[in-house]
N, C-alpha and C positions, 0 to 999 in steps of 0.2 A: 466582592467575589470576582476572582480573575481566572480566565481560562489560559492554561499553558498548552499551546499547541506544539507537540513534539513531532508528530507525524509530518514528514515532508521537509523538515529543516535540514539544511546542508551542514555537514561537519567538515571543516577544512583540515586536511591532513595531506601528507606526502606519501602516497602509496600507489602501487601498480593499478589497483582498481580505480582510484581517483583519476588516473591519467588515461584510462581506456577511452576509446572512441565511444560516445554515448549511444550510437546506433548499434554497435556490436554488443555493448553492455546490455541494452534492452533486449536484443534478440537472444543472447545467451541466458539472460534472466528468465525470459519467457519459456525457453526450452527447459531450464532447470525447474521452474514452477510446474510445468506439465509433468516432468519426470517425478517430482515429489508427490504429486497427486496420483501417480500411477503406482506408488510403492504399495506392495501388498503382503510382504513378509518381513521377518526380522533382519535377515542379511541386507535386503534392499534399504531398510530403514537405517541400518548402521552405516551404509555407504552415504546416504543422504545427510545423516548427522555429521559424518566426517567431512563432507564437502562444505556444509554450511559453517562448521567450526573453522575449517581452513580459510574460507572466505573472510570470516570475521578477523582472523589473525592477520591475513594479508592486507586487509583494508585499514588496519590500525585505528579502528573506531572503538572507543571504550565500551565494554559490555554493558555498563550502566546506561549509557546513552541509547544503545539498541533496545534494552529492556524498557526504558522510559517511553520509547516511541511505540511499543506494542502494548504498553500497560492498559490503555483503554479497552483493549479487546480480550483481556484476561478473563473477564466475566463470561464472555461468549465461549471461550475455550472450556471454562469450567462447566457451563451448562451443556455444551456438546459432549463432554466426557461423561457427565451424569446421565444424560439422555441415552447414550449408547450402553452405559453400564447397566441400567435398570430396564431398558426396553428391548434389548437384543437378547433373544432366548435360544441361541444356537449353542451346540456343544453340551457339555455335562454341567450339572448343577454344582456350583462352587460354594454358595452360601445362600441362606434364606433370612430375610429381614421382614418378618410379618407377612404382608401380602406381596412383598417384592422378592423376586428371585434373581440371584446373580449367577450367571453361567460363565463358563470359560470363553465362549464366543463373545459375550458382552464385555468381559475384561479385555479381550484382544481388540475388539472394536474401539473401546474407550481409549486404550493406549495408542493404537495405530492411527485412528482418525484425528485424535487430538494432537499427536506428534506431527502428523502431516500438516495440519493447519498452522501449528506453531512454527514449523520450519519454513512454510510458505510466507508467513507474516514477517519472520526475521529476514528472509531473502528480499522481500519487497521493501522492507524498511532500509536494508543495507543499500539497495539501489538509490533510494531517495537521499540517504545520508552521504553518499559518495558522488552524487551528480547534482549540479546546480540547476535551478529552474530554467535558466537560459539554455544550458546544454540539452536539457530534456525537450524544450520547445523546438530548438534547432534540429534535434534528432527526429522528432515527430514530423517536422516540416519537410525534411529531406526524405523520410521514409514514405510520407504520403504524397510527395510530389508527383509520382506517376498517375495519381488520380486526376490531376489537372489536365493531363493529355487526353482523357476520355470525357472531359466536361464536368467532373466532380470537383467541389471546392476543397481540395486537399490542404492548401495553405490556410484557408479560413478555419478548418477543423483544428489544425495545429495551433492557430492563434487563440481559439476558444480554450483549448487546454492550457495554454500559457497564462491566459487571463484568470482562469480558474485557480491555478496554483498561486498566482499573485494576490488574489483577493481573499484567500482563506485566512491569513493572519488579520487582514483588515476587518473582515466580518466577525472574527473571533473577538477582536478588541471592542467592536461596537456591541456585540452581544453582552460582553462583560459590563459595558457602560449602561446598557439598557436595564440589565438585571439590578445593578447598583441603584439606578434611578427608581426602579419599581420598589426596591427594598426601602429607600428613603421615604417613599409615599405610603408605606405600611404594607406592601405586598410581601407575602411569605411563600417560599418555595419548598420548605422543609416541614411543613405542618399539614395535618389532615390526612385523609385517605388518598389512595391512588387517583381517584377521580378528581378530587380537589386539587391535587398537585398538577394534574394534566391541565385543568382549567387555568391554573395560575401561570402556566407556560404560554397560553394562547396569546396574551398581550405582547409577550416578548417576541414570539414568532411573527406576529403581524407587524410590529415595529421593525424587526430585522428584515422582513420582506420588503417593506417600504424603503428602507435604507439601501437594500440591494438594487431595487429598481431605480433609485436615484443615482447610484453609482453607474449603473448601466447606461442611463440616459446621458449622464455627463461624459462618459467615455465615448459614446456614439457621437455626441456633438464635437468632442475634441478630434476624433478621427475624421469627421466630415470637414471640420475647419482646416485641417491640414491636408485635405484632398488625398486621404489615404487610399491606396489601391493595393490590395493584397498580392504580395509576391512579385510586384512589378520591378524588375531590375535590382532586387535586393542582393547585397553582398554580405559577407561575414568577416569580421576582424580576425577571428581565430578559425581558420579552416580545419575541419576535421578530416583526418586521413587514417586509412587502415594500414597498419604496419606489422612488425614482428610481434609486438605485444598483443595485438588483437588476434593474430593467428594462433598464438599460444592459448589465449582464452577460448577460442572456438575449438581448439584441439582438446582442451580439458573438458569442455562441455560435451563434446562428442564421446570422450572416454567415459564420462559419467552416465550418459544414456546407454552406451554399450554395456557397461557394468550392470545396470539395472536389467537390461534385456537378458544377459547371460544368467544373472541370479534368478530371474523369473523363470527361465527355462529349466534351470537345475532344481 
């Protein structure tokens, strides 16, 4: 049994989005995500869909790769859609299925909320697909550097984020190896009721936790042996600069927000 981690994997391509400064990319993505979650009508949703589709085309990332990265969350979207469809009772009655009543408000909520979450997931996935973990960690380091001037560990927070991104594939491989070892010893993860399946996962979680603690201890010893001091005199081989491309990205993001505001007022 093998885990294929698609979320967070970088896709190498030559595109304007790949070449954007990671700091500007993160800020623009955050603004776009907030705007997507503020969508409340069909015209706004259409603008959000058009923007995300344009970003996918500009990024030159295959649609299959993007869908594979959000596939683990499809069940969540389906449950969210059904929950809104059957439990929102505003508007007029559209259909009745036994004790369940479907209203126009429920249909609207099911479509709107599910579409918003789907667009947000695709946008977040696109950022991870077009930005390397090193670029992300450097961007967080520079964005959090003002915290160091007031006594907060800005560099250490960025380093923790970088290490988290680094160890996701490692822990996934170890989880796969632990599950295979348990299966060879007669363990079963696909039989029995829900309670039995949860109990069968407990040994895997315990072993994975022990492995994570072992990695953390080894990393701490390695940093201590090298006399690591966070952010002390650190330089970058590739210096990030804000230029014309970043100005265009910020302008397009501002235009998207302005369009949402105008459509909301109209």
